[in-house]
C-alpha positions in Angstrom: 17.0 -3.6 0.2 17.9 -3.1 -3.4 15.4 -1.5 -5.8 14.0 -4.2 -8.1 14.0 -1.7 -11.0 17.3 0.1 -10.9 19.3 -1.8 -8.1 19.9 1.3 -6.1 19.8 0.9 -2.3 16.3 1.7 -1.0 15.5 3.7 2.1 13.4 2.1 4.8 10.4 3.9 6.2 6.6 3.7 6.4 3.8 4.1 3.9 1.0 5.9 5.8 -2.5 6.6 4.5 -6.0 7.4 5.7 -9.3 5.8 5.2 -9.0 3.3 2.3 -6.4 1.6 0.0 -7.3 -0.8 -2.8 -5.3 -2.8 -5.3 -7.3 -3.1 -8.5 -6.8 -4.0 -12.2 -8.9 -1.0 -13.2 -9.3 2.6 -11.9 -12.4 3.1 -9.8 -14.1 6.4 -10.6 -16.1 7.2 -7.4 -15.8 4.6 -4.7 -13.4 1.8 -3.7 -15.7 -1.2 -3.6 -13.5 -4.2 -4.7 -14.5 -6.6 -7.4 -14.0 -10.3 -6.7 -10.4 -10.4 -8.0 -9.3 -7.1 -6.2 -7.8 -6.8 -2.8 -8.9 -4.2 -0.1 -5.7 -3.4 1.6 -7.1 -0.9 4.1 -10.6 0.0 5.2 -10.1 2.0 8.4 -12.4 5.0 8.4 -11.1 6.5 11.6 -7.5 5.3 12.0 -5.8 5.0 8.6 -3.0 2.6 8.2 0.8 2.3 8.3 2.9 -0.2 6.4 6.6 -1.0 6.6 8.0 0.2 3.2 11.1 1.0 1.2 11.5 3.9 -1.3 13.8 4.4 -4.2 14.0 8.1 -4.8 16.0 7.6 -8.0 13.3 5.7 -10.0 10.4 6.6 -7.7 9.3 3.1 -6.7 7.9 2.1 -3.3 7.7 -1.5 -2.1 5.7 -2.7 0.9 4.4 -5.8 2.4 0.7 -5.6 3.1 0.9 -8.4 5.5 2.5 -5.9 7.9 -1.0 -4.6 8.8 -3.4 -6.4 11.1 -6.5 -6.7 9.0 -8.5 -8.2 11.9 -8.8 -4.6 13.3 -10.2 -3.1 10.2 -13.8 -2.0 10.0 
């Protein structure tokens, strides 16, 4: 996959994280409780999450598809 920013070949791997991950238009200061227009990507207190992802080490961009996680198993 080519980087959308610099067109360098991206390296395939995984974006792994624990507990929560939220996409938001603003920074949340204390907790990650999504507003109506925000998307809770991960809410797994015990298991964390793992997404298929690509990294561009040249311009420091990561792309991933959040459909690659089964949200039906989240708590």
